[in-house]
N, C-alpha and C positions, 0 to 999 in steps of 0.2 A: 219551533225554528232549531235547525241543528247548530253545532258548536263549528265556528268558522276555523279553519286551519290555513297555515300559510301555504300556498300553492306548491312550494317546493316539499311539503311534508309528505305527499304522495310518492316522492321517489323512494322513500326509506332512507335507510343508513347508507351514508356514502363510504366506500371503500377507504380503508384507512391507510392501505399500501398502494403505491402506484403500481400499474403493470411493468414499468421498467424495473422497478426493485425485485418484484416477483421473479421476472426473466432473468435478473442478475443472479439471484438465489439459485434458480435452476442450473445456470451456467457455471456458478462456483462447485455446486455439487459435481457436475459433470466432470469439471477439471481436476478438482481435488480430494474428493470422497474416496476412502479407500476401505475396504473390508479385510480383516484378518486378526492377527493378535500384535497388540502395539502396548508400549509403556510410553505413557505420557510424562511430562514434565514434573507433574503432580507426584509421579511415581505409581499412579493408579493404572491398571491394565484396562484396555478397552478392545473390543473387537470393532472399532470404528474409528477412523482417524481423518482428519481434514489436514492434507499437506499444503500449509499455508504457501508455500514456496511457489506452488503448482498454479495458484490464482494470482500471487502477488508479482510473479515475473512475467505473465501474460499481459503486454502492453493495453490491449482493448478492455481487459477485465480490470487493470489496476487503473486506467482512465476513469473508468466508471463508478469503481469503488471511491475515487477521490471525491468525485462529484457528491455522491451520496453520503459519505461519511462528513462532507464538509457542512451539508444541510444538517447535521446532528451536533455541530460545533456552537456553542453558546455566542451570541453577538459580542458578548463583553470580553471574550477571550482576547488576550494581548500577545500570546506565546503557545506554540504547540510544542509538544514533547513526544517523542518515540523511543522506545527501549529498544537496545540493540537484540539481535540482528533481525528478528522477524518483522518489526514494525518499522524498518527505518525507510523502506520503499513507500510504505502507505502514509507515514509522515510526510515525506517529500512530496507526494502527489497531492495531498490535503493542503500542504503549505503553498504549493503552487496554485492551486485552484482558488484559494483564500487569499493570497498575498500576505500571509502572516509568516514571521520567522519561526524557525523550528531549532529545537535543541535535541540531541541524542543522548540518552542515558545508558551508560556502560553498567554492566552487572557489577563490575568493580573498578576502582580507579587503575588506569593503566601504570605501570611501574617504569615508565620511559618518557620521554619529552616532558610535557607539561604537567604528567601525572593527573589530568583531570578524570573525573568520573561523569561530568556533563560537558558535552562537547557543544560549541556554539556559544552565541551571545546571547546575555540575558541580565535583567537588573532584578535586585531584592524587591519582593511585593508584587512582580508582575503575576497577573491571572493566567493560569495554564490549563489546557485542555490536553490530556494524554490521548494519543492514538495507539491502539492496541490492534493485534490482528485475532487470535483465538484465546478466549477465556475459559478454564475449566475451573479451578477452584479460586482464582483471582491471586494467587501468591505472588506471582512474578509481578502483576501490575501493582500490587500494594507494595512491593519491594520498590518499584519505579517511583510511586508516591512519596515514600519515606525519604528517598534521596532528593528530590524535588524540594520536598519540605526543608529538609536539613539545609538546603541552599536558600532558605527563605522565599521560596517561590509559592504561591497560593493556587494550589490545585483546585479547580472548579467544577471539573467534570472528566469522566472518562468515556471514551468513544472506542468502540470495538465492532469489528467485522462479524464475528460469531461467537455467541454465548451458548457453550456445550450443555449447558443446563446442569451442571453437577457442583453446585453451590456457590459459583463465583459471584453471582448477582448478590445473594445474601451476605458473603464476606465483605464485597465493595460497599453495600449498604451500611454495613455493621462500621465500617471504616468513616462513615459520613461523607462518601463520595456520590454525586449523582451520576448515574450511569445509563448510557445509551447504546445497546447493541444494535446494529443494522439488521442482524438476524439473531434468532434463539432458534437452536436446533430444531424445536418443535415447529418452527415456520417452513421447514424445509422438507420436501419429499425425500427419503433417503433410499428406500428401496421399492 
């Protein structure tokens, strides 16, 4: 007598990504992927570039990104954070999707008004998920985490639209931060 298996076993492995996410990836590439000679924020040169503002300023793409990024935010998150300027729209759409408050993290404290580096309401000890756009080395994301930690916030996760696959995931892991990219560059068909 043969070994009994569950009836669903014959279906094989279930896809790990939804068709909507795959389609969104194709649309992000179509909207924002550029070829040429570019200098990245990290100072590295690259022959490919994702112009995040081309996908972040498209309302249909932004709405769908908000939905899928929100699915990656841990349930125990109390506060979202987005670094200026690139992730502000993403943070806003995820905040609206989830009903969670959002703080914006400046690169440096402003020299006028309230002189804050973190804009928005927060309380010491809150559990924060950082929303990011594109990660190359992770340096900018880690600076954001440092600012939040200095304000006595507990950074519990980093969610990003795209990991370019150039060391960012390793650097973020070395800092002890759980990390969830919606897309890794190898997930996308570029050429």
